PyMOL Python script that loads the backbone (N, CA, C, O; Angstrom):
from pymol import cmd

cmd.read_pdbstr("""\
ATOM      1  N   UNK A   1      -6.884   3.369  30.637  1.00  0.00           N
ATOM      2  CA  UNK A   1      -5.598   3.561  29.999  1.00  0.00           C
ATOM      3  C   UNK A   1      -5.646   4.637  28.915  1.00  0.00           C
ATOM      4  O   UNK A   1      -4.792   5.524  28.923  1.00  0.00           O
ATOM      5  N   UNK A   2      -6.610   4.604  27.975  1.00  0.00           N
ATOM      6  CA  UNK A   2      -6.653   5.680  26.977  1.00  0.00           C
ATOM      7  C   UNK A   2      -6.788   7.072  27.605  1.00  0.00           C
ATOM      8  O   UNK A   2      -6.238   8.044  27.087  1.00  0.00           O
ATOM      9  N   UNK A   3      -7.513   7.164  28.712  1.00  0.00           N
ATOM     10  CA  UNK A   3      -7.662   8.463  29.365  1.00  0.00           C
ATOM     11  C   UNK A   3      -6.318   8.968  29.861  1.00  0.00           C
ATOM     12  O   UNK A   3      -6.031  10.161  29.769  1.00  0.00           O
ATOM     13  N   UNK A   4      -5.489   8.069  30.388  1.00  0.00           N
ATOM     14  CA  UNK A   4      -4.147   8.460  30.837  1.00  0.00           C
ATOM     15  C   UNK A   4      -3.292   8.927  29.666  1.00  0.00           C
ATOM     16  O   UNK A   4      -2.526   9.884  29.786  1.00  0.00           O
ATOM     17  N   UNK A   5      -3.428   8.249  28.541  1.00  0.00           N
ATOM     18  CA  UNK A   5      -2.677   8.649  27.351  1.00  0.00           C
ATOM     19  C   UNK A   5      -3.116  10.021  26.859  1.00  0.00           C
ATOM     20  O   UNK A   5      -2.288  10.840  26.458  1.00  0.00           O
ATOM     21  N   UNK A   6      -4.405  10.264  26.890  1.00  0.00           N
ATOM     22  CA  UNK A   6      -4.922  11.567  26.456  1.00  0.00           C
ATOM     23  C   UNK A   6      -4.429  12.667  27.400  1.00  0.00           C
ATOM     24  O   UNK A   6      -4.069  13.758  26.958  1.00  0.00           O
ATOM     25  N   UNK A   7      -4.417  12.374  28.685  1.00  0.00           N
ATOM     26  CA  UNK A   7      -3.905  13.349  29.659  1.00  0.00           C
ATOM     27  C   UNK A   7      -2.440  13.648  29.393  1.00  0.00           C
ATOM     28  O   UNK A   7      -2.024  14.807  29.393  1.00  0.00           O
ATOM     29  N   UNK A   8      -1.654  12.592  29.164  1.00  0.00           N
ATOM     30  CA  UNK A   8      -0.226  12.775  28.896  1.00  0.00           C
ATOM     31  C   UNK A   8      -0.025  13.538  27.589  1.00  0.00           C
ATOM     32  O   UNK A   8       0.878  14.369  27.490  1.00  0.00           O
ATOM     33  N   UNK A   9      -0.845  13.267  26.602  1.00  0.00           N
ATOM     34  CA  UNK A   9      -0.758  13.971  25.323  1.00  0.00           C
ATOM     35  C   UNK A   9      -0.960  15.475  25.530  1.00  0.00           C
ATOM     36  O   UNK A   9      -0.220  16.297  24.989  1.00  0.00           O
ATOM     37  N   UNK A  10      -1.962  15.806  26.312  1.00  0.00           N
ATOM     38  CA  UNK A  10      -2.231  17.223  26.599  1.00  0.00           C
ATOM     39  C   UNK A  10      -1.041  17.869  27.318  1.00  0.00           C
ATOM     40  O   UNK A  10      -0.671  19.002  27.012  1.00  0.00           O
ATOM     41  N   UNK A  11      -0.446  17.151  28.269  1.00  0.00           N
ATOM     42  CA  UNK A  11       0.713  17.673  28.992  1.00  0.00           C
ATOM     43  C   UNK A  11       1.888  17.923  28.056  1.00  0.00           C
ATOM     44  O   UNK A  11       2.572  18.942  28.161  1.00  0.00           O
ATOM     45  N   UNK A  12       2.116  16.989  27.145  1.00  0.00           N
ATOM     46  CA  UNK A  12       3.229  17.144  26.203  1.00  0.00           C
ATOM     47  C   UNK A  12       2.996  18.333  25.287  1.00  0.00           C
ATOM     48  O   UNK A  12       3.923  19.090  24.998  1.00  0.00           O
ATOM     49  N   UNK A  13       1.778  18.499  24.836  1.00  0.00           N
ATOM     50  CA  UNK A  13       1.469  19.659  23.988  1.00  0.00           C
ATOM     51  C   UNK A  13       1.740  20.953  24.737  1.00  0.00           C
ATOM     52  O   UNK A  13       2.288  21.896  24.166  1.00  0.00           O
ATOM     53  N   UNK A  14       1.366  21.009  25.994  1.00  0.00           N
ATOM     54  CA  UNK A  14       1.633  22.205  26.808  1.00  0.00           C
ATOM     55  C   UNK A  14       3.132  22.460  26.922  1.00  0.00           C
ATOM     56  O   UNK A  14       3.572  23.608  26.857  1.00  0.00           O
ATOM     57  N   UNK A  15       3.917  21.400  27.091  1.00  0.00           N
ATOM     58  CA  UNK A  15       5.370  21.558  27.191  1.00  0.00           C
ATOM     59  C   UNK A  15       5.967  22.034  25.870  1.00  0.00           C
ATOM     60  O   UNK A  15       6.870  22.871  25.868  1.00  0.00           O
ATOM     61  N   UNK A  16       5.476  21.513  24.753  1.00  0.00           N
ATOM     62  CA  UNK A  16       5.964  21.947  23.441  1.00  0.00           C
ATOM     63  C   UNK A  16       5.667  23.428  23.238  1.00  0.00           C
ATOM     64  O   UNK A  16       6.528  24.178  22.777  1.00  0.00           O
ATOM     65  N   UNK A  17       4.480  23.842  23.573  1.00  0.00           N
ATOM     66  CA  UNK A  17       4.114  25.263  23.432  1.00  0.00           C
ATOM     67  C   UNK A  17       5.021  26.133  24.297  1.00  0.00           C
ATOM     68  O   UNK A  17       5.488  27.178  23.843  1.00  0.00           O
ATOM     69  N   UNK A  18       5.272  25.718  25.529  1.00  0.00           N
ATOM     70  CA  UNK A  18       6.136  26.493  26.426  1.00  0.00           C
ATOM     71  C   UNK A  18       7.549  26.612  25.865  1.00  0.00           C
ATOM     72  O   UNK A  18       8.137  27.693  25.884  1.00  0.00           O
ATOM     73  N   UNK A  19       8.095  25.504  25.367  1.00  0.00           N
ATOM     74  CA  UNK A  19       9.451  25.544  24.810  1.00  0.00           C
ATOM     75  C   UNK A  19       9.516  26.406  23.551  1.00  0.00           C
ATOM     76  O   UNK A  19      10.481  27.143  23.350  1.00  0.00           O
ATOM     77  N   UNK A  20       8.501  26.314  22.714  1.00  0.00           N
ATOM     78  CA  UNK A  20       8.495  27.151  21.503  1.00  0.00           C
ATOM     79  C   UNK A  20       8.375  28.633  21.850  1.00  0.00           C
ATOM     80  O   UNK A  20       8.973  29.480  21.186  1.00  0.00           O
ATOM     81  N   UNK A  21       7.606  28.942  22.884  1.00  0.00           N
ATOM     82  CA  UNK A  21       7.497  30.336  23.320  1.00  0.00           C
ATOM     83  C   UNK A  21       8.847  30.839  23.834  1.00  0.00           C
ATOM     84  O   UNK A  21       9.240  31.969  23.544  1.00  0.00           O
ATOM     85  N   UNK A  22       9.554  30.006  24.595  1.00  0.00           N
ATOM     86  CA  UNK A  22      10.887  30.389  25.070  1.00  0.00           C
ATOM     87  C   UNK A  22      11.831  30.611  23.895  1.00  0.00           C
ATOM     88  O   UNK A  22      12.627  31.550  23.891  1.00  0.00           O
ATOM     89  N   UNK A  23      11.733  29.743  22.910  1.00  0.00           N
ATOM     90  CA  UNK A  23      12.599  29.847  21.735  1.00  0.00           C
ATOM     91  C   UNK A  23      12.355  31.161  20.988  1.00  0.00           C
ATOM     92  O   UNK A  23      13.297  31.803  20.521  1.00  0.00           O
ATOM     93  N   UNK A  24      11.109  31.546  20.881  1.00  0.00           N
ATOM     94  CA  UNK A  24      10.769  32.786  20.165  1.00  0.00           C
ATOM     95  C   UNK A  24      11.252  34.034  20.900  1.00  0.00           C
ATOM     96  O   UNK A  24      11.525  35.064  20.282  1.00  0.00           O
ATOM     97  N   UNK A  25      11.353  33.930  22.225  1.00  0.00           N
ATOM     98  CA  UNK A  25      11.702  35.113  23.011  1.00  0.00           C
ATOM     99  C   UNK A  25      13.189  35.404  23.061  1.00  0.00           C
ATOM    100  O   UNK A  25      13.593  36.443  23.583  1.00  0.00           O
ATOM    101  N   UNK A  26      14.010  34.514  22.531  1.00  0.00           N
ATOM    102  CA  UNK A  26      15.447  34.749  22.627  1.00  0.00           C
ATOM    103  C   UNK A  26      16.051  34.998  21.256  1.00  0.00           C
ATOM    104  O   UNK A  26      15.571  34.491  20.243  1.00  0.00           O
ATOM    105  N   UNK A  27      17.100  35.781  21.249  1.00  0.00           N
ATOM    106  CA  UNK A  27      17.842  36.058  20.024  1.00  0.00           C
ATOM    107  C   UNK A  27      19.163  35.288  20.004  1.00  0.00           C
ATOM    108  O   UNK A  27      19.869  35.294  18.996  1.00  0.00           O
ATOM    109  N   UNK A  28      19.499  34.629  21.107  1.00  0.00           N
ATOM    110  CA  UNK A  28      20.768  33.918  21.218  1.00  0.00           C
ATOM    111  C   UNK A  28      20.630  32.559  20.524  1.00  0.00           C
ATOM    112  O   UNK A  28      19.819  31.719  20.916  1.00  0.00           O
ATOM    113  N   UNK A  29      21.447  32.369  19.483  1.00  0.00           N
ATOM    114  CA  UNK A  29      21.351  31.167  18.671  1.00  0.00           C
ATOM    115  C   UNK A  29      21.562  29.903  19.506  1.00  0.00           C
ATOM    116  O   UNK A  29      20.865  28.909  19.303  1.00  0.00           O
ATOM    117  N   UNK A  30      22.489  29.929  20.415  1.00  0.00           N
ATOM    118  CA  UNK A  30      22.786  28.767  21.264  1.00  0.00           C
ATOM    119  C   UNK A  30      21.565  28.368  22.093  1.00  0.00           C
ATOM    120  O   UNK A  30      21.276  27.180  22.239  1.00  0.00           O
ATOM    121  N   UNK A  31      20.866  29.328  22.622  1.00  0.00           N
ATOM    122  CA  UNK A  31      19.666  29.047  23.432  1.00  0.00           C
ATOM    123  C   UNK A  31      18.547  28.521  22.541  1.00  0.00           C
ATOM    124  O   UNK A  31      17.799  27.629  22.940  1.00  0.00           O
ATOM    125  N   UNK A  32      18.435  29.065  21.352  1.00  0.00           N
ATOM    126  CA  UNK A  32      17.405  28.578  20.423  1.00  0.00           C
ATOM    127  C   UNK A  32      17.630  27.109  20.096  1.00  0.00           C
ATOM    128  O   UNK A  32      16.683  26.324  20.057  1.00  0.00           O
ATOM    129  N   UNK A  33      18.897  26.739  19.861  1.00  0.00           N
ATOM    130  CA  UNK A  33      19.218  25.336  19.592  1.00  0.00           C
ATOM    131  C   UNK A  33      18.922  24.479  20.814  1.00  0.00           C
ATOM    132  O   UNK A  33      18.431  23.356  20.698  1.00  0.00           O
ATOM    133  N   UNK A  34      19.224  25.021  21.977  1.00  0.00           N
ATOM    134  CA  UNK A  34      18.971  24.299  23.225  1.00  0.00           C
ATOM    135  C   UNK A  34      17.482  24.035  23.403  1.00  0.00           C
ATOM    136  O   UNK A  34      17.100  22.968  23.883  1.00  0.00           O
ATOM    137  N   UNK A  35      16.647  24.976  23.031  1.00  0.00           N
ATOM    138  CA  UNK A  35      15.197  24.807  23.136  1.00  0.00           C
ATOM    139  C   UNK A  35      14.662  23.852  22.073  1.00  0.00           C
ATOM    140  O   UNK A  35      13.651  23.185  22.292  1.00  0.00           O
ATOM    141  N   UNK A  36      15.326  23.783  20.938  1.00  0.00           N
ATOM    142  CA  UNK A  36      14.847  22.926  19.845  1.00  0.00           C
ATOM    143  C   UNK A  36      14.995  21.442  20.185  1.00  0.00           C
ATOM    144  O   UNK A  36      14.179  20.631  19.745  1.00  0.00           O
ATOM    145  N   UNK A  37      16.010  21.075  20.950  1.00  0.00           N
ATOM    146  CA  UNK A  37      16.223  19.652  21.267  1.00  0.00           C
ATOM    147  C   UNK A  37      15.076  19.052  22.067  1.00  0.00           C
ATOM    148  O   UNK A  37      14.557  18.007  21.673  1.00  0.00           O
ATOM    149  N   UNK A  38      14.657  19.662  23.172  1.00  0.00           N
ATOM    150  CA  UNK A  38      13.522  19.058  23.884  1.00  0.00           C
ATOM    151  C   UNK A  38      12.222  19.089  23.085  1.00  0.00           C
ATOM    152  O   UNK A  38      11.378  18.208  23.245  1.00  0.00           O
ATOM    153  N   UNK A  39      12.053  20.094  22.228  1.00  0.00           N
ATOM    154  CA  UNK A  39      10.850  20.149  21.389  1.00  0.00           C
ATOM    155  C   UNK A  39      10.828  18.943  20.461  1.00  0.00           C
ATOM    156  O   UNK A  39       9.788  18.307  20.293  1.00  0.00           O
ATOM    157  N   UNK A  40      11.967  18.626  19.860  1.00  0.00           N
ATOM    158  CA  UNK A  40      12.036  17.469  18.963  1.00  0.00           C
ATOM    159  C   UNK A  40      11.727  16.177  19.722  1.00  0.00           C
ATOM    160  O   UNK A  40      10.989  15.326  19.225  1.00  0.00           O
ATOM    161  N   UNK A  41      12.288  16.031  20.917  1.00  0.00           N
ATOM    162  CA  UNK A  41      12.027  14.832  21.719  1.00  0.00           C
ATOM    163  C   UNK A  41      10.557  14.747  22.113  1.00  0.00           C
ATOM    164  O   UNK A  41       9.961  13.671  22.061  1.00  0.00           O
ATOM    165  N   UNK A  42       9.980  15.860  22.499  1.00  0.00           N
ATOM    166  CA  UNK A  42       8.569  15.874  22.876  1.00  0.00           C
ATOM    167  C   UNK A  42       7.669  15.566  21.681  1.00  0.00           C
ATOM    168  O   UNK A  42       6.664  14.871  21.827  1.00  0.00           O
ATOM    169  N   UNK A  43       8.019  16.073  20.515  1.00  0.00           N
ATOM    170  CA  UNK A  43       7.220  15.779  19.322  1.00  0.00           C
ATOM    171  C   UNK A  43       7.291  14.292  18.972  1.00  0.00           C
ATOM    172  O   UNK A  43       6.299  13.709  18.536  1.00  0.00           O
ATOM    173  N   UNK A  44       8.464  13.678  19.161  1.00  0.00           N
ATOM    174  CA  UNK A  44       8.580  12.231  18.947  1.00  0.00           C
ATOM    175  C   UNK A  44       7.701  11.470  19.930  1.00  0.00           C
ATOM    176  O   UNK A  44       7.029  10.504  19.566  1.00  0.00           O
ATOM    177  N   UNK A  45       7.715  11.914  21.169  1.00  0.00           N
ATOM    178  CA  UNK A  45       6.871  11.277  22.189  1.00  0.00           C
ATOM    179  C   UNK A  45       5.398  11.456  21.858  1.00  0.00           C
ATOM    180  O   UNK A  45       4.602  10.538  22.056  1.00  0.00           O
ATOM    181  N   UNK A  46       5.035  12.607  21.365  1.00  0.00           N
ATOM    182  CA  UNK A  46       3.658  12.880  20.979  1.00  0.00           C
ATOM    183  C   UNK A  46       3.209  11.932  19.856  1.00  0.00           C
ATOM    184  O   UNK A  46       2.090  11.419  19.877  1.00  0.00           O
ATOM    185  N   UNK A  47       4.080  11.711  18.895  1.00  0.00           N
ATOM    186  CA  UNK A  47       3.767  10.774  17.816  1.00  0.00           C
ATOM    187  C   UNK A  47       3.543   9.373  18.363  1.00  0.00           C
ATOM    188  O   UNK A  47       2.610   8.684  17.949  1.00  0.00           O
ATOM    189  N   UNK A  48       4.394   8.950  19.290  1.00  0.00           N
ATOM    190  CA  UNK A  48       4.256   7.614  19.883  1.00  0.00           C
ATOM    191  C   UNK A  48       2.954   7.496  20.667  1.00  0.00           C
ATOM    192  O   UNK A  48       2.272   6.474  20.589  1.00  0.00           O
ATOM    193  N   UNK A  49       2.610   8.521  21.410  1.00  0.00           N
ATOM    194  CA  UNK A  49       1.372   8.490  22.191  1.00  0.00           C
ATOM    195  C   UNK A  49       0.159   8.494  21.264  1.00  0.00           C
ATOM    196  O   UNK A  49      -0.817   7.790  21.522  1.00  0.00           O
ATOM    197  N   UNK A  50       0.210   9.277  20.190  1.00  0.00           N
ATOM    198  CA  UNK A  50      -0.890   9.275  19.225  1.00  0.00           C
ATOM    199  C   UNK A  50      -1.092   7.875  18.630  1.00  0.00           C
ATOM    200  O   UNK A  50      -2.222   7.434  18.424  1.00  0.00           O
ATOM    201  N   UNK A  51       0.011   7.195  18.362  1.00  0.00           N
ATOM    202  CA  UNK A  51      -0.074   5.826  17.830  1.00  0.00           C
ATOM    203  C   UNK A  51      -0.725   4.894  18.845  1.00  0.00           C
ATOM    204  O   UNK A  51      -1.562   4.066  18.487  1.00  0.00           O
ATOM    205  N   UNK A  52      -0.338   5.032  20.113  1.00  0.00           N
ATOM    206  CA  UNK A  52      -0.935   4.199  21.162  1.00  0.00           C
ATOM    207  C   UNK A  52      -2.423   4.484  21.336  1.00  0.00           C
ATOM    208  O   UNK A  52      -3.220   3.561  21.507  1.00  0.00           O
ATOM    209  N   UNK A  53      -2.791   5.751  21.294  1.00  0.00           N
ATOM    210  CA  UNK A  53      -4.204   6.117  21.422  1.00  0.00           C
ATOM    211  C   UNK A  53      -4.991   5.527  20.253  1.00  0.00           C
ATOM    212  O   UNK A  53      -6.073   4.970  20.441  1.00  0.00           O
ATOM    213  N   UNK A  54      -4.442   5.652  19.053  1.00  0.00           N
ATOM    214  CA  UNK A  54      -5.113   5.115  17.871  1.00  0.00           C
ATOM    215  C   UNK A  54      -5.296   3.608  17.994  1.00  0.00           C
ATOM    216  O   UNK A  54      -6.367   3.083  17.689  1.00  0.00           O
ATOM    217  N   UNK A  55      -4.252   2.909  18.442  1.00  0.00           N
ATOM    218  CA  UNK A  55      -4.339   1.454  18.603  1.00  0.00           C
ATOM    219  C   UNK A  55      -5.363   1.082  19.669  1.00  0.00           C
ATOM    220  O   UNK A  55      -6.106   0.113  19.514  1.00  0.00           O
ATOM    221  N   UNK A  56      -5.396   1.851  20.742  1.00  0.00           N
ATOM    222  CA  UNK A  56      -6.353   1.563  21.819  1.00  0.00           C
ATOM    223  C   UNK A  56      -7.791   1.778  21.351  1.00  0.00           C
ATOM    224  O   UNK A  56      -8.695   1.043  21.749  1.00  0.00           O
ATOM    225  N   UNK A  57      -7.993   2.773  20.517  1.00  0.00           N
ATOM    226  CA  UNK A  57      -9.344   3.065  20.056  1.00  0.00           C
ATOM    227  C   UNK A  57      -9.792   2.107  18.952  1.00  0.00           C
ATOM    228  O   UNK A  57     -10.978   1.795  18.851  1.00  0.00           O
ATOM    229  N   UNK A  58      -8.875   1.646  18.140  1.00  0.00           N
ATOM    230  CA  UNK A  58      -9.218   0.760  17.026  1.00  0.00           C
ATOM    231  C   UNK A  58      -9.179  -0.709  17.424  1.00  0.00           C
ATOM    232  O   UNK A  58      -9.671  -1.563  16.687  1.00  0.00           O
ATOM    233  N   UNK A  59      -8.606  -1.008  18.567  1.00  0.00           N
ATOM    234  CA  UNK A  59      -8.439  -2.388  18.990  1.00  0.00           C
ATOM    235  C   UNK A  59      -9.717  -3.146  19.306  1.00  0.00           C
ATOM    236  O   UNK A  59      -9.876  -4.280  18.854  1.00  0.00           O
ATOM    237  N   UNK A  60     -10.637  -2.555  20.070  1.00  0.00           N
ATOM    238  CA  UNK A  60     -11.834  -3.301  20.463  1.00  0.00           C
ATOM    239  C   UNK A  60     -12.698  -3.687  19.254  1.00  0.00           C
ATOM    240  O   UNK A  60     -12.861  -2.886  18.334  1.00  0.00           O
ATOM    241  N   UNK A  61     -13.253  -4.908  19.249  1.00  0.00           N
ATOM    242  CA  UNK A  61     -14.095  -5.350  18.133  1.00  0.00           C
ATOM    243  C   UNK A  61     -15.296  -4.433  17.884  1.00  0.00           C
ATOM    244  O   UNK A  61     -15.726  -4.273  16.742  1.00  0.00           O
ATOM    245  N   UNK A  62     -15.831  -3.840  18.932  1.00  0.00           N
ATOM    246  CA  UNK A  62     -16.980  -2.939  18.768  1.00  0.00           C
ATOM    247  C   UNK A  62     -16.596  -1.775  17.865  1.00  0.00           C
ATOM    248  O   UNK A  62     -17.358  -1.404  16.973  1.00  0.00           O
ATOM    249  N   UNK A  63     -15.423  -1.200  18.090  1.00  0.00           N
ATOM    250  CA  UNK A  63     -14.974  -0.073  17.275  1.00  0.00           C
ATOM    251  C   UNK A  63     -14.770  -0.500  15.825  1.00  0.00           C
ATOM    252  O   UNK A  63     -15.164   0.213  14.903  1.00  0.00           O
ATOM    253  N   UNK A  64     -14.153  -1.666  15.625  1.00  0.00           N
ATOM    254  CA  UNK A  64     -13.914  -2.133  14.260  1.00  0.00           C
ATOM    255  C   UNK A  64     -15.230  -2.309  13.513  1.00  0.00           C
ATOM    256  O   UNK A  64     -15.319  -1.981  12.330  1.00  0.00           O
ATOM    257  N   UNK A  65     -16.254  -2.824  14.195  1.00  0.00           N
ATOM    258  CA  UNK A  65     -17.559  -2.972  13.560  1.00  0.00           C
ATOM    259  C   UNK A  65     -18.154  -1.633  13.165  1.00  0.00           C
ATOM    260  O   UNK A  65     -18.714  -1.490  12.078  1.00  0.00           O
ATOM    261  N   UNK A  66     -18.029  -0.648  14.057  1.00  0.00           N
ATOM    262  CA  UNK A  66     -18.543   0.693  13.754  1.00  0.00           C
ATOM    263  C   UNK A  66     -17.748   1.334  12.628  1.00  0.00           C
ATOM    264  O   UNK A  66     -18.310   2.005  11.763  1.00  0.00           O
ATOM    265  N   UNK A  67     -16.438   1.124  12.644  1.00  0.00           N
ATOM    266  CA  UNK A  67     -15.602   1.691  11.592  1.00  0.00           C
ATOM    267  C   UNK A  67     -15.973   1.087  10.242  1.00  0.00           C
ATOM    268  O   UNK A  67     -16.067   1.804   9.245  1.00  0.00           O
ATOM    269  N   UNK A  68     -16.185  -0.224  10.206  1.00  0.00           N
ATOM    270  CA  UNK A  68     -16.591  -0.878   8.956  1.00  0.00           C
ATOM    271  C   UNK A  68     -17.938  -0.354   8.484  1.00  0.00           C
ATOM    272  O   UNK A  68     -18.134  -0.137   7.288  1.00  0.00           O
ATOM    273  N   UNK A  69     -18.857  -0.152   9.403  1.00  0.00           N
ATOM    274  CA  UNK A  69     -20.176   0.365   9.046  1.00  0.00           C
ATOM    275  C   UNK A  69     -20.047   1.780   8.459  1.00  0.00           C
ATOM    276  O   UNK A  69     -20.653   2.090   7.433  1.00  0.00           O
ATOM    277  N   UNK A  70     -19.261   2.624   9.113  1.00  0.00           N
ATOM    278  CA  UNK A  70     -19.075   3.994   8.609  1.00  0.00           C
ATOM    279  C   UNK A  70     -18.397   3.996   7.250  1.00  0.00           C
ATOM    280  O   UNK A  70     -18.751   4.792   6.380  1.00  0.00           O
ATOM    281  N   UNK A  71     -17.429   3.118   7.062  1.00  0.00           N
ATOM    282  CA  UNK A  71     -16.703   3.061   5.795  1.00  0.00           C
ATOM    283  C   UNK A  71     -17.605   2.579   4.659  1.00  0.00           C
ATOM    284  O   UNK A  71     -17.379   2.920   3.498  1.00  0.00           O
ATOM    285  N   UNK A  72     -18.620   1.792   4.990  1.00  0.00           N
ATOM    286  CA  UNK A  72     -19.491   1.263   3.942  1.00  0.00           C
ATOM    287  C   UNK A  72     -20.608   2.231   3.533  1.00  0.00           C
ATOM    288  O   UNK A  72     -21.298   1.995   2.541  1.00  0.00           O
ATOM    289  N   UNK A  73     -20.788   3.306   4.283  1.00  0.00           N
ATOM    290  CA  UNK A  73     -21.839   4.277   3.963  1.00  0.00           C
ATOM    291  C   UNK A  73     -21.479   5.053   2.696  1.00  0.00           C
ATOM    292  O   UNK A  73     -20.318   5.411   2.501  1.00  0.00           O
ATOM    293  N   UNK A  74     -22.451   5.313   1.847  1.00  0.00           N
ATOM    294  CA  UNK A  74     -22.166   6.082   0.634  1.00  0.00           C
ATOM    295  C   UNK A  74     -21.762   7.508   0.983  1.00  0.00           C
ATOM    296  O   UNK A  74     -22.246   8.086   1.956  1.00  0.00           O
ATOM    297  N   UNK A  75     -20.887   8.050   0.191  1.00  0.00           N
ATOM    298  CA  UNK A  75     -20.374   9.397   0.444  1.00  0.00           C
ATOM    299  C   UNK A  75     -21.336  10.462   0.013  1.00  0.00           C
ATOM    300  O   UNK A  75     -21.048  11.650   0.161  1.00  0.00           O
TER     301      UNK A  75
END
""", "prot")
cmd.dss("prot")
cmd.show_as("cartoon", "prot")
cmd.util.cbc("prot")
cmd.orient("prot")
């Protein structure tokens, strides 16, 4: 499951880059606004996927033990 989320995350990033490139190439304000809407939706989706990935990685007890060990190490 985390691998699928990471794959989807990469796909969304590619789509955001493509939309931003399209936005930069046009001078028409209406088209720029049109490109901004899907970018905003994709960025929201990216945030949600990042949250899911974080939860998946922090969920297993093994990870929590390692995280606690790392947090207890002197800086």
